[in-house]
C-alpha positions as CSV (number, residue, x, y, z in Angstrom):
1,M,0.0,0.0,0.0
2,N,1.5,3.3,-1.0
3,L,1.4,6.5,1.1
4,I,-1.5,8.1,-0.7
5,E,-3.7,5.1,-0.2
6,Q,-3.1,5.0,3.5
7,S,-6.2,5.8,5.7
8,I,-6.4,8.6,8.3
9,L,-9.7,8.7,10.3
10,G,-11.3,6.6,7.7
11,N,-10.3,8.7,4.7
12,S,-7.3,8.2,2.4
13,I,-4.6,10.8,2.3
14,D,-5.5,11.8,-1.3
15,K,-9.1,12.7,-0.1
16,W,-7.6,14.8,2.7
17,L,-5.4,16.6,0.2
18,I,-8.3,17.2,-2.0
19,A,-10.4,18.5,0.9
20,L,-7.5,20.9,1.9
21,F,-7.2,22.0,-1.7
22,I,-10.9,22.8,-1.9
23,T,-10.7,24.7,1.3
24,F,-7.7,26.7,0.1
25,L,-9.1,27.3,-3.3
26,G,-12.5,28.2,-2.1
27,T,-11.1,30.7,0.4
28,V,-9.0,32.4,-2.3
29,I,-11.9,32.5,-4.9
30,L,-14.4,33.9,-2.4
31,N,-11.9,36.6,-1.3
32,I,-11.2,37.5,-4.9
33,L,-15.0,37.6,-5.6
34,A,-15.7,39.8,-2.6
35,R,-12.9,42.3,-3.7
36,F,-14.1,42.1,-7.3
37,L,-17.7,43.0,-6.3
38,G,-16.4,45.9,-4.1
39,R,-14.3,47.4,-7.0
40,T,-17.2,46.8,-9.5
41,F,-19.7,48.7,-7.5
42,T,-17.2,51.5,-6.9
43,T,-16.9,52.0,-10.6
44,L,-20.6,51.9,-11.0
45,Q,-21.1,54.7,-8.6
46,G,-22.1,57.3,-11.3
47,K,-24.5,54.8,-13.0
48,L,-26.5,53.9,-10.0
49,P,-29.0,56.2,-8.1
50,G,-27.6,58.1,-5.2
51,N,-24.7,56.6,-3.3
52,I,-25.9,53.0,-3.7
53,G,-22.7,52.0,-5.6
54,L,-20.4,53.1,-2.8
55,V,-22.7,51.6,-0.2
56,L,-22.7,48.2,-1.9
57,A,-18.9,48.4,-2.5
58,E,-18.3,49.1,1.2
59,M,-20.7,46.3,2.2
60,F,-18.7,43.7,0.2
61,N,-15.5,45.1,1.6
62,R,-16.8,44.2,5.1
63,T,-16.7,40.5,4.2
64,K,-14.9,38.6,6.9
65,R,-12.1,36.2,5.8
66,F,-12.7,33.8,8.6
67,V,-16.2,33.3,7.4
68,L,-15.1,32.5,3.9
69,F,-12.5,30.1,5.3
70,I,-15.1,28.3,7.4
71,I,-17.5,28.0,4.4
72,S,-14.7,26.7,2.2
73,L,-13.7,24.3,5.0
74,Y,-17.3,23.0,5.2
75,A,-17.4,22.6,1.4
76,G,-14.1,20.6,1.4
77,S,-15.3,18.4,4.2
78,K,-18.2,17.1,2.1
79,I,-15.9,14.7,0.2
80,L,-14.7,13.2,3.5
81,V,-16.4,10.5,5.5
82,L,-16.6,12.0,9.0
83,P,-18.3,10.9,12.2
84,A,-21.8,12.3,12.6
85,S,-20.7,14.5,15.5
86,A,-18.0,16.1,13.4
87,E,-20.3,16.7,10.4
88,T,-22.9,18.2,12.7
89,F,-20.3,20.5,14.3
90,L,-19.0,21.7,11.0
91,S,-22.5,22.3,9.7
92,Y,-23.3,24.3,12.8
93,I,-20.2,26.4,12.5
94,A,-20.9,27.0,8.8
95,V,-24.5,28.1,9.5
96,I,-23.4,30.4,12.3
97,S,-20.6,31.9,10.3
98,A,-22.9,32.5,7.3
99,G,-25.5,34.0,9.5
100,I,-22.9,36.3,11.1
101,Q,-21.7,37.5,7.6
102,I,-25.3,38.0,6.4
103,G,-26.0,40.0,9.6
104,I,-22.9,42.2,9.0
105,W,-24.0,42.9,5.4
106,A,-27.6,43.5,6.3
107,T,-27.0,45.8,9.3
108,F,-24.5,47.9,7.3
109,L,-26.6,48.1,4.2
110,I,-29.9,49.0,6.0
111,T,-28.4,51.4,8.5
112,K,-26.4,53.1,5.8
113,L,-29.4,53.5,3.5
114,V,-31.6,54.7,6.5
115,S,-28.8,57.2,7.5
116,E,-28.5,58.5,4.0
117,Y,-32.3,59.0,3.9
118,I,-32.4,60.8,7.2
119,I,-29.5,63.1,6.1
120,S,-31.3,63.9,2.9
121,K,-34.5,64.8,4.8
122,T,-32.9,66.8,7.6
123,D,-30.2,69.3,8.3
124,Q,-26.7,68.0,9.2
125,E,-26.8,69.3,12.8
126,E,-30.0,67.4,13.5
127,T,-28.9,64.0,12.3
128,P,-26.6,62.5,15.0
129,S,-29.3,61.6,17.6
130,G,-31.8,60.5,15.0
131,I,-29.2,58.3,13.2
132,A,-28.1,56.8,16.5
133,V,-31.5,55.7,17.6
134,T,-32.5,54.6,14.1
135,T,-29.4,52.5,13.6
136,L,-29.8,51.0,17.1
137,I,-33.4,49.9,16.3
138,V,-32.3,48.5,12.9
139,R,-29.4,46.5,14.4
140,V,-31.7,45.0,17.1
141,I,-34.3,44.0,14.5
142,V,-31.8,42.6,12.0
143,W,-29.7,40.6,14.5
144,A,-32.9,39.3,16.2
145,F,-34.0,38.0,12.8
146,I,-30.6,36.5,12.1
147,V,-30.4,34.7,15.4
148,L,-33.9,33.2,14.8
149,L,-32.8,32.2,11.3
150,I,-29.7,30.6,12.6
151,L,-31.5,28.7,15.3
152,D,-34.1,27.5,12.7
153,N,-31.4,26.2,10.4
154,L,-29.7,24.5,13.3
155,G,-32.9,22.5,13.8
156,F,-34.3,24.2,16.9
157,N,-38.0,24.8,17.2
158,I,-38.2,28.5,17.3
159,T,-42.0,28.7,17.5
160,T,-42.0,28.6,21.3
161,L,-39.1,31.0,21.4
162,V,-40.9,33.5,19.1
163,A,-44.0,33.2,21.2
164,G,-42.0,33.9,24.4
165,L,-40.2,36.8,22.8
166,G,-43.6,38.2,21.7
167,V,-45.0,38.0,25.2
168,G,-41.8,39.4,26.7
169,G,-41.8,42.2,24.1
170,I,-45.4,43.1,24.9
171,A,-44.5,43.3,28.6
172,I,-41.4,45.4,28.0
173,A,-43.3,47.7,25.6
174,M,-46.1,48.2,28.2
175,A,-43.6,48.9,31.0
176,S,-41.7,51.4,28.8
177,Q,-44.5,52.8,26.7
178,N,-43.8,56.4,27.7
179,I,-40.1,56.1,26.7
180,L,-41.0,54.3,23.5
181,A,-43.6,57.0,22.7
182,D,-41.0,59.8,23.1
183,L,-38.5,57.8,21.1
184,F,-40.8,57.4,18.1
185,A,-41.9,61.0,18.5
186,S,-38.3,62.0,18.3
187,L,-38.0,60.1,15.0
188,S,-41.2,61.8,13.8
189,I,-39.9,65.2,14.6
190,L,-36.6,64.4,12.9
191,L,-38.2,63.1,9.7
192,D,-41.3,65.3,9.5
193,K,-39.5,68.5,10.7
194,P,-42.3,70.5,12.3
195,F,-39.4,72.6,13.7
196,K,-35.7,72.4,14.0
197,V,-32.9,73.8,16.2
198,G,-33.0,77.6,16.1
199,D,-36.7,77.9,15.3
200,F,-38.9,80.2,17.4
201,I,-42.0,78.3,18.3
202,I,-45.1,78.7,20.5
203,V,-46.5,75.6,22.3
204,G,-49.7,76.4,24.1
205,D,-48.9,79.3,26.5
206,F,-45.1,78.8,26.2
207,L,-42.8,80.2,23.6
208,G,-39.1,80.2,22.9
209,S,-36.2,79.2,20.6
210,V,-35.5,75.5,20.1
211,E,-32.1,74.7,21.6
212,Y,-32.0,70.9,21.5
213,I,-34.0,68.0,20.1
214,G,-33.2,64.8,22.0
215,L,-34.5,61.2,22.0
216,K,-36.9,61.9,24.9
217,T,-37.2,65.7,25.3
218,T,-36.9,68.9,23.4
219,R,-35.6,72.0,25.1
220,L,-36.6,75.6,24.4
221,R,-35.0,78.9,25.6
222,S,-37.8,81.3,26.6
223,L,-37.6,85.1,26.1
224,G,-37.2,85.4,29.9
225,G,-34.1,83.3,29.7
226,E,-35.3,80.1,31.5
227,Q,-35.2,76.7,29.8
228,L,-38.4,75.0,28.9
229,I,-38.4,71.2,28.6
230,F,-41.1,69.3,26.8
231,S,-41.4,65.6,26.2
232,N,-41.5,64.8,22.5
233,T,-44.9,63.2,22.8
234,D,-46.4,66.3,24.4
235,L,-45.0,68.4,21.6
236,L,-46.5,66.3,18.8
237,S,-49.8,66.3,20.6
238,S,-49.8,70.1,20.8
239,R,-50.5,72.8,18.3
240,I,-47.2,74.4,17.4
241,R,-46.8,77.7,15.8
242,N,-43.4,78.1,14.1
243,Y,-42.5,81.7,13.6
244,K,-39.1,81.0,12.0
245,R,-40.9,79.7,8.9
246,M,-43.0,82.9,8.5
247,V,-42.3,84.3,5.1
248,E,-44.0,87.6,5.7
249,R,-46.0,89.1,8.5
250,R,-49.6,90.3,8.1
251,I,-50.3,93.4,10.3
252,V,-53.7,94.7,11.2
253,F,-54.1,97.9,13.2
254,K,-56.9,100.4,13.9
255,I,-56.9,104.1,14.8
256,G,-59.9,106.2,15.9
257,V,-60.7,109.8,15.1
258,E,-63.2,112.1,16.7
259,Y,-66.8,112.2,15.5
260,S,-66.4,115.9,14.8
261,T,-63.9,115.1,12.0
262,D,-64.9,116.7,8.7
263,Y,-66.3,114.5,6.0
264,E,-63.6,115.5,3.5
265,K,-60.8,114.7,5.9
266,L,-62.4,111.4,6.9
267,T,-62.5,110.3,3.3
268,R,-58.8,111.2,2.8
269,I,-57.5,109.3,5.9
270,P,-57.3,105.9,4.2
271,E,-55.4,107.5,1.3
272,M,-53.0,109.2,3.7
273,I,-52.2,105.9,5.4
274,R,-51.8,104.1,2.1
275,D,-49.2,106.8,0.9
276,I,-47.3,106.5,4.2
277,I,-47.1,102.7,4.1
278,S,-46.3,102.4,0.4
279,N,-43.2,104.7,0.8
280,I,-41.7,102.5,3.5
281,E,-39.3,99.7,2.5
282,L,-40.1,96.0,3.2
283,T,-43.9,96.7,3.2
284,R,-46.8,95.8,0.9
285,F,-50.0,97.8,1.4
286,D,-53.2,95.8,1.4
287,R,-56.1,98.1,2.4
288,S,-57.3,100.9,4.6
289,H,-61.0,101.7,5.2
290,F,-63.3,103.6,7.5
291,F,-64.4,100.4,9.1
292,S,-66.8,101.1,11.9
293,Y,-68.5,103.5,14.3
294,G,-67.1,103.0,17.8
295,D,-68.5,104.1,21.1
296,F,-66.4,107.3,21.0
297,S,-64.6,107.2,17.7
298,L,-64.7,106.7,13.9
299,N,-62.5,103.6,13.4
300,I,-60.1,103.3,10.5
301,E,-58.8,99.7,9.9
302,T,-55.6,99.2,8.0
303,V,-53.9,96.0,6.8
304,Y,-50.4,95.7,5.3
305,Y,-47.6,93.1,5.1
306,I,-44.0,93.3,6.3
307,L,-41.8,91.4,3.8
308,S,-39.7,89.9,6.6
309,P,-40.4,87.5,9.5
310,D,-38.1,89.4,11.8
311,Y,-40.0,90.8,14.8
312,N,-37.6,93.7,15.3
313,A,-38.1,94.8,11.7
314,Y,-41.9,94.7,12.4
315,A,-41.5,96.9,15.5
316,D,-39.3,99.4,13.7
317,I,-41.7,99.7,10.7
318,Q,-44.8,100.0,12.8
319,Q,-43.1,102.7,14.9
320,E,-42.2,104.6,11.7
321,I,-45.8,104.3,10.5
322,N,-47.2,105.5,13.8
323,L,-44.9,108.5,13.8
324,K,-45.7,109.5,10.3
325,I,-49.5,109.2,10.9
326,F,-49.1,111.3,14.0
327,K,-47.3,114.0,12.0
328,K,-49.7,113.9,9.1
329,F,-52.7,114.2,11.3
330,G,-51.2,117.1,13.1
331,E,-50.6,118.8,9.7
332,E,-54.2,118.1,8.6
333,K,-55.7,119.1,12.0
334,I,-57.2,115.6,12.4
335,V,-57.8,114.8,16.1
336,F,-57.3,111.3,17.5
337,A,-60.3,110.1,19.5
338,F,-59.9,109.3,23.2
339,P,-62.3,107.5,25.5
340,T,-65.3,109.8,26.1
341,Q,-68.6,109.2,27.9
342,T,-71.6,111.6,27.7
343,I,-74.0,111.4,30.7
344,H,-77.6,112.8,30.3
345,L,-79.3,113.8,33.6
346,A,-83.0,114.0,33.5
347,G,-85.5,115.5,36.0
348,K,-88.8,114.1,37.2
349,Q,-90.4,114.8,33.9
350,N,-87.5,112.9,32.1
351,K,-86.3,116.2,30.6
352,P,-82.6,116.7,30.2
353,M,-81.2,118.9,33.0
354,A,-77.5,118.7,32.2
355,E,-75.0,117.1,29.8
356,I,-71.6,116.2,31.1
357,S,-68.7,115.1,28.8
358,Q,-66.0,113.1,30.5
359,G,-62.7,112.3,28.8
């Protein structure tokens, strides 16, 4: 009997050599294939939508060599006659290794695509916390699925395990429902963007500038200087007014003149106000009308727009309008009305005895 025909553990040496050759060759070929796919998708970057080419290239570059070796070893062992325990052990190791590699690919691909989507939908300074919580959720879901898949391929009955995990998951969710609600509210704020850091918002009776959007709370800095802290769930269930997104500001104001104002002057007042507003920068005149008869005044209502959301600009422009109206009325001898009450006193025969004007 020559050396090649000798038996080791029930297999001839030539079979062992062939098994080693398959293991070596399989490892080399799989490594070359992984690198080839990585380079190929890199060159296809401009031909594929978005950054999908670079993402796929980086995914294949994350292929683990030990996984390829174990898979090749398992393939080489198939030509050998091994004890049942050894075959079972190798198959278990191969399934676990393949599951680990699939998990690495899947978690990277999904988290990368989700991160790219979040970045495209939000500003760069808002993304870290959102990406962190999103990738955490994705990793937990993917690896839980991979573990169940591995156990199922290893021959375990996962039905009972899945049922137990379901009951446990329900219990955990009920115990931490407030935290989970705030967590998903944070994702909703991040993706839907009802506001962002730096926006001035009003929530109910509270108002301030957004300083921080976290996983559980959002913090505002009020005009008084104190910090206001809201849970994300409370914010989303409230009506929020976002003044930072105001394109222009609509202003309505009224002035009153005395009832003794001449008819000619009264008809000219809306025109005076229109000329004043039209000659001020960052304004767009809408209307001005003798609107109503008040208790002690003839009321003129004016509407105009300030072409800026800045509150200081509004205050400056309104002050300029008020000063120019005051000056113009002084030149035209038009008197502003002030609260006046006339009391009629009657005698026993209900005849007027005196008339008193109070201002």
